MARRO-734460 format. One record per residue: x negated, y negated, z negated of N, C-alpha, C in turn. Coordinates in pm, whole numbers, plus 50000, padded with zeros to 5 digits. Each point is the difference from the previous one (the first is absolute). Example, Ala and Ser with C-alpha at 12.3 -4.5 7.8 and 13.67 -1.06 7.14 Angstrom:
48681_50569_49220_50089_49881_50000_49910_49880_50000
50035_49895_50072_49918_49881_49994_50077_49891_49927
END
This chain:
22911_96922_19118_49876_50076_49991_49942_50018_50139
49870_49987_50015_49939_50013_50133_50015_50140_50060
49996_50005_50132_50013_50126_50071_49889_50099_49956
49882_49948_49972_49890_50088_49960_50031_50073_49870
50080_49939_49911_50036_50064_49874_50126_50085_50011
50087_49966_50096_50122_50077_50023_50018_50019_50150
49923_50091_50061_50008_50017_50144_50129_50066_50048
50072_50065_49908_50126_50066_50036_50102_49977_49892
50123_49968_50041_50110_49980_49907_50122_50076_50048
50088_50030_49904_50124_50072_50030_50117_49905_49981
50091_49999_50098_50121_49919_49987_50122_50089_49996
50086_49975_49903_50131_50061_49992_50103_49894_50030
50124_50042_50024_50109_49906_50032_49952_49899_50105
49945_50053_50106_49928_49921_50101_50088_49965_50120
49952_49900_50072_50059_49963_50129_49890_49936_50083
50032_49976_50128_49907_49933_50090_50074_49880_50057
49937_49883_49989_50059_49875_50049_49919_49949_50118
50070_49949_50100_49934_49948_50120_50026_49852_50014
49895_49927_50034_50008_49856_50024_50024_49974_50149
50040_49880_50036_50025_49968_50142_49881_50026_50092
49876_49989_49947_49881_50023_50084_49968_50150_50016
50083_50085_49941_49979_50144_50008_49922_50059_49885
49942_49916_49916_49926_50049_49884_50094_50073_49904
49951_50112_49947_50079_50079_49907_49927_50014_49867
50081_50008_49892_49945_50011_49864_50075_50106_49922
49927_50073_49916_50063_50090_49906_50049_49917_49881
50117_50035_49949_50056_49936_49881_50048_50114_49912
49961_50000_49872_50047_50106_49912_49944_49990_49860
50031_50101_49921_49954_50007_49863_49868_50076_49996
49893_49931_49954_49867_50059_49993_49988_50082_49873
49987_50132_50016_49995_50091_49887_49878_49972_49912
49884_49983_50060_49876_49985_49923_49999_49873_49916
50058_49892_50049_49996_49872_49929_50130_49962_49932
50103_50083_50018_50132_49977_49941_50049_49857_50033
50007_49972_50133_50043_49867_50043_50056_50007_50141
50082_49902_50035_50045_49985_50137_49883_49952_50083
49994_50042_50127_49884_49967_50081_50038_49978_50145
49928_49906_50064_50011_49975_50144_49859_50020_50055
49988_50084_50101_49868_50026_50058_49961_49891_50100
49874_50002_50038_49960_49919_50115_50056_50070_50125
49974_49948_50116_50056_50054_50125_49960_50146_50021
50097_50080_50043_49975_50142_50028_49926_50010_50132
49886_50072_49998_49918_50019_50118_50021_50139_50062
50020_50099_49914_50023_50139_50045_50105_50059_49910
50084_50088_50059_50101_50068_49919_50029_50136_50060
50000_50101_49915_50035_50137_50041_50137_50031_49939
50102_50003_50084_50137_50021_49954_50020_50141_49943
49917_50095_50039_50016_50137_49948_49945_50013_49859
49887_49939_49973_49940_50010_49866_50041_49883_49910
50062_49898_50059_50038_49877_49929_49879_49931_49938
49891_49997_50076_49878_49929_49956_49967_49891_50100
49958_49886_49947_49963_49891_50088_49883_49921_49948
49924_49942_50090_49888_49913_49966_50036_49859_50036
49966_49906_49914_50033_49861_50023_49876_49919_50038
50021_49875_50034_49889_49912_50042_49894_49987_49896
50035_50014_49873_49901_49991_49892_49912_50124_49994
50042_50108_50069_49926_50126_49995_50061_50097_49899
50097_49956_49923_50063_50086_49900_50092_50100_50070
50005_50120_49942_50089_50106_50051_50118_50010_49903
50119_49999_50056_50122_50016_49921_50062_50134_50030
50033_50072_49894_50076_50125_50012_50142_49967_49955
50097_50020_50090_50138_49977_49965_50055_50128_49942
50065_49989_49883_50047_50117_49927_50151_49997_49986
50060_50116_50023_50145_50008_49987_50071_49929_50112
50132_49990_49989_50077_49936_50106_49984_49848_49994
50030_49932_50110_50000_49854_49997_50101_49951_49897
49985_49876_49959_50093_49945_49904_49968_49854_49970
50060_49952_49897_49979_49861_49956_49968_50000_49852
49907_49917_49960_49964_49979_49862_50012_49851_49971
50065_49962_49891_50016_49856_49971_49869_49922_49993
49897_50058_49939_49872_49931_49989_49934_49985_50136
50012_50102_50085_49945_49993_50136_50075_49898_50083
50133_49991_49982_50078_49901_50072_49961_49859_49959
49975_49981_49870_49954_49871_49951_49863_49966_50063
49909_50098_50004_49868_49977_50060_50014_49963_50147
50090_50065_50071_50022_49969_50142_50056_49859_50018
50099_49963_49917_50055_49864_50009_49891_49896_49979
49917_50020_49898_49890_49905_49972_49901_49998_50116
49965_50119_50054_49905_50008_50111_50052_49922_50120
50128_50020_50032_50057_49931_50117_50005_49849_49977
50029_49955_49880_50001_49857_49970_49860_49941_50012
49903_50063_49937_49863_49950_49999_49942_49995_50142
50032_50103_50080_49947_50009_50136_50092_49937_50105
50107_49938_49953_50096_49932_50088_50047_50094_50112
50034_50120_49962_50050_50102_50093_50141_50038_49957
50093_49911_50023_50136_50021_49951_50087_50085_50090
49951_50031_50120_50073_50086_50093_49928_50133_50008
50071_50108_49975_49941_50134_50004_50111_50103_50015
49960_50123_50029_50098_50108_50007_49945_50124_49931
50091_50082_49952_49964_50126_49937_49998_50104_50111
49884_50058_50025_49985_50099_50108_49975_50140_49947
50032_50021_49874_49975_50128_49935_50067_50115_50075
50125_49983_50039_50074_50108_50066_49939_50041_50133
49928_49911_50066_49942_50032_50130_49860_50058_49995
49948_50030_49882_49861_50047_49991_49975_50133_50068
50099_50087_49999_49980_50131_50062_49997_49989_50152
50057_49894_50055_50004_49981_50144_49947_49862_50037
49869_49976_49982_49946_49865_50027_50012_49958_50145
END
């Protein structure tokens, strides 16, 4: 769905993945759409409010503690295959101390 129709989404069971070029993406379960989701590159992130804006202009609200969701992990695997980004790291634990 376009950003204009869904300018803000909520992710549960979320994590943040970093690519070798430093680009970071939210990965998690999208509450509004009931699906696993990978965001575009994170442009801004507030670790206190757990809100971030991505390159698409969408705002993500991270809800609850970080975690893993099988559907979100599947979406991430497909995203990395399609974008030929097979090397990445999980930087979720370092969000409070960027």
